[in-house]
C-alpha positions in Angstrom: 61.9 143.4 80.6 61.1 145.5 83.7 60.7 142.4 85.8 64.2 141.1 84.9 65.7 144.5 85.7 64.1 144.3 89.1 65.4 140.8 89.7 68.9 141.8 88.6 68.9 144.8 90.9 67.6 142.8 93.9 70.4 140.2 93.3 72.9 143.0 93.1 71.7 144.4 96.4 72.0 141.0 98.0 75.6 140.6 96.8 76.5 144.1 98.0 75.0 143.4 101.4 76.9 140.2 101.7 80.1 142.0 100.7 79.5 144.7 103.4 78.7 142.0 105.9 81.9 140.1 105.2 83.9 143.2 106.2 81.8 144.2 109.3 83.4 143.8 112.7 80.1 144.1 114.5 78.3 140.8 114.8 74.9 142.6 115.1 75.5 144.6 112.0 76.7 141.5 110.1 73.6 139.6 111.2 71.3 142.4 110.0 73.1 142.7 106.6 72.8 139.0 106.0 69.2 139.0 107.0 68.5 141.8 104.5 70.5 139.9 101.8 68.4 136.8 102.5 65.3 138.9 102.2 66.4 140.1 98.7 67.1 136.5 97.7 63.6 135.5 98.9 62.0 138.4 97.1 63.6 137.3 93.8 62.3 133.8 94.4 58.8 135.2 94.8 59.0 137.3 91.6 60.6 134.8 89.3 57.5 132.6 88.8 55.7 135.6 87.5 58.2 136.3 84.8 59.1 134.7 81.5 62.9 134.6 81.4 64.9 132.7 78.8 68.3 132.5 77.3 71.1 134.6 78.5 68.9 136.4 81.0 68.0 133.1 82.6 71.6 132.0 82.8 72.7 135.2 84.4 69.9 135.2 87.0 70.5 131.5 87.8 74.2 132.2 88.3 73.6 135.1 90.6 71.0 133.1 92.6 73.6 130.3 93.0 76.2 132.9 94.1 74.0 134.5 96.7 72.9 131.2 98.1 76.4 129.9 98.3 77.7 133.1 100.0 74.9 133.1 102.5 75.7 129.4 103.3 79.3 130.4 103.9 78.0 132.5 106.8 76.0 129.5 108.1 72.6 130.7 106.7 70.7 127.8 105.4 69.1 128.6 102.1 67.3 125.8 100.2 68.1 125.5 96.5 65.4 127.1 94.4 63.2 125.3 91.9 64.6 127.9 89.5 68.1 126.6 90.0 67.1 122.9 89.9 65.6 123.4 86.4 68.9 124.6 85.1 71.0 121.8 86.6 69.3 119.3 84.2 
């Protein structure tokens, strides 16, 4: 349970950083915010294999992973699809 809370929080941080970056007028600030969001995404991908997540938790986390990846890609940041997401696309 503690692990999934950490993952949720880390994904929430990533989304918040992307939100802030999308309103930043400073290219340097935007770049740093997006780098930090990517770091949060990568951290989640490192932690997920250590957890046993099923059901609704898995759906929620997978959805947020897809959201973060998609939003980073909108800024031109290449983020490979995770094995976690591939498992859920069937």
